[in-house]
C-alpha positions in Angstrom: 173.0 86.8 -117.5 169.4 87.2 -118.4 166.8 88.3 -115.9 164.0 85.8 -115.2 160.5 87.2 -114.9 157.5 85.7 -113.3 154.1 85.5 -114.9 152.4 86.5 -111.6 150.1 89.5 -111.2 151.0 92.6 -109.3 151.2 92.6 -105.5 147.9 94.4 -105.3 146.0 91.4 -106.8 144.1 89.4 -104.1 144.6 85.7 -103.9 140.8 85.2 -104.0 140.6 86.3 -107.6 143.0 83.6 -108.7 145.9 85.9 -109.2 149.2 85.0 -107.4 151.0 87.7 -105.5 154.3 88.7 -107.2 157.1 86.5 -105.9 160.5 86.3 -107.5 162.2 82.9 -107.7 164.1 82.0 -104.5 162.5 85.0 -102.7 161.8 84.4 -99.1 158.1 84.7 -98.2 157.3 86.6 -95.0 154.5 88.5 -93.5 151.5 89.6 -95.5 153.0 88.4 -98.8 153.4 84.9 -97.3 149.8 84.9 -96.1 148.5 86.0 -99.5 150.7 83.5 -101.4 149.6 80.7 -98.9 145.9 81.6 -99.5 146.5 81.4 -103.3 148.2 78.0 -103.0 145.4 76.7 -100.9 142.8 78.0 -103.4 144.7 76.2 -106.2 144.8 72.9 -104.2 141.1 73.1 -103.1 137.8 72.8 -104.9 136.2 73.5 -107.4 139.0 72.5 -109.8 141.8 71.1 -107.6 145.3 71.1 -108.9 148.1 68.6 -108.0 151.0 69.8 -105.9 153.3 69.3 -108.9 151.1 71.4 -111.1 151.1 74.2 -108.5 154.9 74.0 -108.4 155.0 74.6 -112.2 152.5 77.4 -112.0 154.2 79.2 -109.1 157.8 78.4 -109.7 158.2 77.2 -106.1 159.5 73.8 -105.0 157.4 70.8 -104.1 158.6 71.0 -100.5 157.7 74.6 -100.2 154.2 74.1 -101.6 153.7 71.0 -99.4 154.8 72.9 -96.3 152.5 75.9 -97.1 149.5 73.4 -97.4 150.5 71.6 -94.1 150.9 74.9 -92.3 147.5 75.9 -93.5 146.1 72.6 -92.0 144.8 71.6 -95.4 143.6 67.9 -95.6 146.0 66.3 -98.0 144.5 64.2 -100.8 145.7 60.6 -101.2 148.1 59.8 -103.9 146.5 59.1 -107.3 147.0 56.4 -109.8 146.2 52.7 -110.1 147.2 50.2 -107.5 149.5 47.5 -108.5 147.7 44.3 -109.5 147.5 41.8 -106.6 147.6 44.4 -103.9 143.9 44.4 -103.3 143.9 40.9 -101.8 146.7 38.6 -100.5 146.1 34.9 -100.5 148.1 32.8 -98.0 146.5 29.6 -99.2 148.2 29.6 -102.6 150.7 26.7 -103.0 
């Protein structure tokens, strides 16, 4: 079995600088490490160059659900889903025969 390594910076790197705290895959996040990782995720999701949740998942190696929960726990205002609306959903006509 090969050992998986993360591309995260060391634990000493602050989230503000854009460096993720070192977190192994499937490692439980608690205490200060959870706070720093949460701040890092919020910084990725927020301005000036916001990332999508799925992109954050790829970057951090965490699941969509865990990233979504971290953002909700941090009381971040979630962005609406992107993409085009299906044609015809803008208006609905009842008078069409």
